[in-house]
N, C-alpha and C positions, 0 to 999 in steps of 0.2 A: 282923228275926224271920221265922223261917219256922212254917207249921202244918203239920198231917197233911193238912189240906185246902187244896190252895193256894188256892181262891177265899175261905178265911179272910184271907187276904192279899193285897189286890188291887195292891199296888205288885208283885208278878210280871207283871202284864199290863198296867197301864197307870199312869203317871205323868205329872205336869205339872212343868215346869222353866221356870224365869226366868233371864234374863242380861241384861246391859250390853254392847252393843258395843265392841270394841276395834280395828276397823280391819285385824286381822291373822289370818292363818289359826289357827284354834284348834280345841279339843276342849271340848265342852259334857258334864260329867257330871251326871248323873241326882242328885240328892238324898235321894232314899228310903233306906230301910233295907234295900232288896232292890238287886243288881246286875240291871239289865234292859238286855238289847240290841233296841233298838225296830226293829219293820219297817212304822211308818207312822209319820210326823213330822209334825203338821200347826203350822206355824209362823206367827206373826203379830207384824207389829212394832206394839208398842202406842203409841208416841208421835207416828207419823206416818202420812199419808195415805200406804197402800201395798196392795199384794195380799195374802191369805191365799194361804200357800205350803205344796202338798202333795205329800211326797217318801215314795216306798216302796221295800221292798227286791226287788219282783217287777218293777218298772219300770227300777229302778236310782237310787243316789242322788242322781244328778245330772239325772234328769229330773223337773220340776217342774210341777204344774196348780195352776190358783187357781179359789178358790169364787165370785168376787165377779164373775166375766163366763163367756162362754160360750166362751173362749179353748181350743184344741188346748195339747196336752204341749208344753213347751219343754226345752230342756236350759241348765244353767248349771252351770258348775264355782266359782262363788262363792257360791252357796247351801249346801246338803249337799253333803259331800263322801263319808262313809261313814256308815254304823250301826256302834257301838263297842260292846263288850262291857258298858257301862254309860252308852250315850249315844252321842252323834254329834259329828261334826266337821264345822266350817263354811268355808266360803272368805270373800273379804272384802266381797261384795256388800252393797251398802248396804241391802237389804231387810230384812236379819236381823243383821249385824255392822258397819255403821259404826259409827267411834266415838262413843258416848254415847248409840246407840241402846236403847232398852229394849224387849223382845221378851219371847216366851212359847213354848214346843212343849209340844204336847200328844201324847205318845206310845203307842202303842200294840203290844204284842207278837204276833205270829203264828206262825208254826212255824220262822222263821228259812231256810226252805230251800221251794223249788217242788218242786209235781209236777203232771204232767200230769194231767187230770180227765176222762175220756170218761163221766160218768154221763149228759151230754146230747146232743141233737143234734148241736150244736156241741164240740168239744174247747177245753176253757180251760185255762190256767197258774195254778195254785193255791198259796197258802201259806196254810194253815188251822190254828188254834190252837182243835181242838173242844173242851178244857177251858173256855176263858174265850168260848167263843161268837163268835169274831171270824175273816172271813177274807179276804185280800186276791185277784184274782186278773185274770185278762185273758182277753179272747176278740176274735174275728175276726168282723163280720156279713156277713150274706149276704141280707138283703131277704127271708128266708124264714120262715115260722113255725118258733121254735127253741125250745130248751132250753139251760141254761148249768147245769155242774155248780159247786155254790159250796164242797164241800167240809166244811160243819159237819156232817153226821151228824144236826142237827135242822133244823125248818123256819127259814128267818131272819125276824126280827121287823122288820128294817129294810135295806134295801140301797141303796145308792147308787153310781149309774152315770155314767161320763162316757165320752162319744168323747175318745179322746186324740190323734185323727190329723187332726181336722177341726173345726170350730166346731160344736159342738151344747151346747144347754142340759143342764146337770144334770139327772136325773131319780132321783127318791128313792121307793121304796117304803115303808110304814109298815104294819103289822097292824093299827093301830087305825085307817086308813082303808078295809082291802081292797084287792082285786085290781082294783078298776074306776077308782081313783083314782091319780094322781100329783101329788108335790110338784115345786116349780124350786129346787135350792139356791142359785141365783143369782140372785135374784128374790124381791119380796115377794108374788107373787101366793098366792092361797088354793089349795087342793086342787082340781085339773080333773079331771074324768070323762074317763078314756081309755082304749083297749082295749091301752094298750102292753103289759102283762101278759098278754095274751089273756084277760083276766078269769078267770085260773086263778091261785089263790095257790101261793106256792112250796112245795116239799116236802121233806124231810128231805134229799134230794140235789140238786136242782135250781130253778131258777127258770124262768118264760117270758118270750120276749120275742115281739113281734107283727112282722109282715112287715112295715107300714107305717112301724113307729116307727124313724125315722131316728136319734133320740137315743138308741136303744139297740141299732139294727141293721142300719146303712145298709150296704150291699154293699161290700167292698172296704175298710172302715175298722176301725180296731182303738180297744178298749173298755177301760177297767178298772173294777172294782167293788169296792166293801167291803161285806160282808155281816156281820150282827150278830144273835146270837140273846140273849134274856134268860136270865142265870142268878144264881140264888136268890143273894142275898147280895152279888153284883158288879155285875151290869147289870140294867137296866131298859128297856123302850122302851115306852111306853104314852100314854095320853090324859087330859085334864083339862078340865072345865067353869070357868072362871074365874066370879067372884060378883063383879067390878066393884067391890071395896070394897080400903082401903088395907090391912084386915088380908084377905089374900088365901085364895085353896082352897089347902088341904092336900093334898100329893100323896105318897102312902105309897109310897116303893120297896121297904123292908125293909133299906135301909143308909143310912150318913152318906155324903153326896155328897162325891165328890171332882171333879165335872164333871157340868153339866147344859147341853143345847140344848133351848131351846124355840122352836115355831113356831105360829101360829097357822093354822086350817085354812078357816076358815067361809067363806062367801060374801059377807060384807059386807067391810068394810076390812080388808087382809089385814095381817101384820106382818114384820118382819125375822126373823131366824135367830139368835135371842139367846143367846150363849154365856158361861158363870160357869165359873167354878173355884177351889179352896180356896186356891190361892196369892197370886191378887191380891186386892185390894180389889174390893166387888161383893158378897158377902152377908154376913147378920146385921150390918147395920147401915152396910154400905158403899155405896158408890154406881158402881163402874166395871165396864163389861161391854164386850163386844166382839161383834162382829156377822160372821156369816159372809159375807152377799151386799153386803158394800160394801169401798170401802178405808179407812173413818172407822178411827181410832186408838180408843184405849181412851177411853171416854166417861165422866164424870162427872155422874149425874142422879140426883135424888131418883124420877124415873117409872119406874124401873125395878129397885127394889129385889129382891133375892131372901135370902130365910133358908134356909141350911141345916141341917137339924135331923138327930138321932140315927137317924132311921128314914123320912126323906124332905126336900121341901123346900117351900117357902112363898112365893109372890109377896107383897110387900109393896106395892104400888103396883097402882091400877087401869089401868094404861098396857094401850093396845092390845096393844103385844107382848107381853105375859104374862098380863094378868089382868081383862081386860074380860067382860063378861058373853057369852061366846064358846067356842069349841072351839077346843083344842090339842093338837099332840102334842107328845111330848120323847124324848130319850135321855140316858140317866143312868150314869154309872159310880161305884163304891163307893170311898172311902178306907178304910172298915172296914164290914164287916157290922152291921146290928142287934145280935147274939149270934152269936157264930163257933161252930161245930160242937164246941169244947169248953166254952161256956158263958158267954164273956166278954163283957160288953155294950159297946156302944158309947156314947160320951157327944158330947150335943150340945155346939158350940161357945158 
């Protein structure tokens, strides 16, 4: 169903899909109520040790990068082969489509096309969905203080950057941490003090990158970024403090989540990048989760339980990954808003 306000129906902009591999080239159709051609697919093998594979329409369907290491972009015609009108096509790679392999794909919609963006001192190539607060972009580093246009029209709350031409760590900006901190997506480390963002917060048009930050701006190297801005009823990028109890801290998002990723950020023992969604077990009494920074398959454990509610989420364990008496950041996307623009309330599971 469609609503007058597109953000009343998050399936227009984000969907999760599960499948079982068959070893043959095939198409994966999203199973939501709306057709959606994704521009970014984050694929993960659920049953075996394997990489997280990220493919997007700006770099090209056959170009993949992995979040569990610092390696550069590679080319594979066996993983994703195309972005389709309501899903995507796969090749025969064992990573996502070997016979019997169980897999998940988290899919986001940008604009479906690219444009040159000259708002920054570096020209970027961007696919931006201003309605959903999501953009994908690429740029080339210069080793000078620079700004990069992101295309969102509002200041991003989260930016994920990866050098795609040589080995560098992933770098993450989060508004809850501010412009003097970075996180590393491929590691468990806590937030680090750094000048990578020139100690300057993103604006409605650009984000800043420092001349000495090779992971963001090495001369002669190329980079990809994913930028996000919170949209009421659809997405939220925030922080919370855990309480160290099995009945964890409730985190208000204003919607029933379909996807949540959580990361501990304080200076004591840090944790993994924990990923939950509404299609797999792992919420509301389940015990399955995936980790962005490891090759680990889907894990069953009572240590990292997560509940999704009609207006937020709630850790259900005292795990260091999600609910010690510590600081955490999160990114969350909606299954449905708490109350739509037409006054229809969401119901908890």
